[in-house]
N, C-alpha and C positions, 0 to 999 in steps of 0.2 A: 437523747436518752431521757427517760422519765425518772426523776429522783424524788422519792418520798422522804420527808424529814420528820422524825418524831422528836419533838422538842423545839420550841420557838423562842428560846432565850438568845443570848449573844451568839452562841455557837451555831444554832440552827439558822438564825437569820443571816449571819455572815456567809455561811456556806451557800444558802439559798441565793443570796444576792450575786455572789461570784459565779455560781452555776448558771444562773439565768443570763448573766453577761456573756458566758461562754457558749450560749445557745441551747442549753438544756431546759426541759420543762420541770417545774418543781411544785410539789404540794407540801406545805408546812402544816403541822398539827401541834396541839398542846393537850394537856390533861383536862382542860376545861371544855368550853364550848367553842366550836369554830367561829362563832359570831364575835368572840373576843379578839379575833385576828382580822377583822373585816378591813382594817386600814392597810394591811400588808399587800393586798392585791394591787391597788393603785400605786402604792409606794414602791414596791420592788418587782411587781409583775408575777407573783406566784399564785397558785391556787391554795385554798385552805380547806381543811377537813378534819375529821377525827383521826386518832392514831391508827385505827383499823383501816380507815379510808386511805391514809397516806401509805400504809403498808401494802395495800392492794394496788395502789396507783404506781408505785415505784418499781422500775426494773432493778433498781438498787435502792436500799433504804438506809438512811443515816440515823443512828441512834445518838441523840444529843440531849439526854435527860440526866438528872442527878442519879447517882448510883442507887439511892434508896427507892427510885421509881422503876427499877428494872423488872421487878416482879409483876408490875402492872402492864407490861408491854403486851400487845396483841399477838401472842405466840402462834395462834392458828393462822392468822393472816401472814405471818412472817415465815411460815414453813416453805422451804425450798428457795427462799430469797437470798440474794447477795446482800449482806449487811455490813456497813461500815460503822465501827464502834468508836465514837469520839468521847466516851465516858471516862471520867477520872474519879479517883477515890480521895476524898478529903475527910479524914477522921473527925475534924472539928465540925463538919456539916453532917456527915453520914454515920457517925458513931464508930466505936471501936469494933472492927471485924477482924478477929484473930488471924484467919487464914490470909488476909490481905496484909495485915500489919507484920506478920512473920515471913511474908514472901512465899508461902506455900503454894499460892496460886496467883495468877495475874488477874487484873480486872476483866480482861477480855476472855480469859478462860472461864471466869465466873459467869459472864454473859453467855458463853457457848454452852455452859451447863444448863442454863435456863432456856436456851433456844437450841436444843440438840438437832433440830431439823433445818436450821439455817446455816449459811456459810459466812462465817465471821472474819472480817479483816479489821485490825486495829489501825485507825487512821484519824488524822485531824485532832488528836488529843494533846500534842506536844508543841503547840504554837498558840500564842495569844491571838484572839480574833481580831484585835486592832492591827496586829502585825500581818495577819493573813490578808486583811483587806487593803493594806497599804504598802507592803514590802515586796510584792511580786514584781519581777523584772523579766526581761526577755532571756531566752535560752542563750547560753554562751557568755553571759555577763560574769565577770570575774568575782563579783561580790554576791552572786545569786545564792540565796539561802536554801538550805536543804531541810526536808521534813521526813521523819521516819515513818515506817509502816511495818506491820507484821501480820502474818496469817498463813493458813494452810491451803487456802483456796486460790488457785492460779488466776481465775477470772476476777475475783474480788481484788486481788493485788493489782491486776492490770487496770481495773477501773480506778482504784485509788491513785495509781501512778499517773494515769491520764488526767485526772482532775488536778493533781498537784501541778503537773506541767501546764495545764490550761490556766491555772491561777497564778503562774509565774514563779514556780519553785522547783528545785530538783528533788527527786525522790530517792530515799535510801531504804532498801529492803533489809530489815533487821533479822529476817528469817521466819521461822515458824511462829504460830500464834503464842506459844509458850514463851517466846523470847520478848514478848511485849513489855515485860517488866523493865527492860533496859531503858525505856523512855517514859515511864510513869512519873507521877508527881514526886518531886524531891530527888530525882536522878540528875546527873550532870547534863544530860541532853534535853531535859524538860524545859520547854519554853526559852531556850537559849539560841541565839542567832549564830548558826554555824554553817559553813559551806559544806559541800559534799564530802570532801576529804576529811575535814575536821569532825563531821558527824560520824563518819565510818569509824574513825579512831576512837571517838568518845564512846560510842556504843560498845565497841569491842572491849574497852578498858573498864567499863562500868562494873563494879563489884556487886554480887548478888546480896540482897538484904539478909 
């Protein structure tokens, strides 16, 4: 599968590295010039390009940028695309956004509003990238960690689940995209190591902000 990744920070690079190890083709991009990423091709084996090029390249596109950069995404190139949203909202970095602070909307619903013609699945936002790179284990391990996802698109969910499994983690479907608030920043499931049963219980019991 071809995976385009918009954002070449810790999140984008970690997902790129693991996806390549799992046999996928990856193009990484950032908001500057692809030449600033020249060392990544020999380092992890990915292609590099602009955000628009990564969007066109990917059968699935991972969004791994700060929330404040969402409005600069190449919306035209992302039309009709399966998009995995790994974005988190940090008020101290992104500023006070009332609809997010009050829980009126989730971060992924906000992205879906900006990309109405894309199919959004919330994934990869609730685990530290150092853990993603180091804690994956074989299926059936009693201590295998689980990671949540949410979305309205069946294909997007299936892709996220397949990537979680390939990277060595169980997947827990939290439901529709609107349920993504259950594992956003500062929730009990956010970046906490839980097995499948523990994560299911934690998501169910998480109170709405």
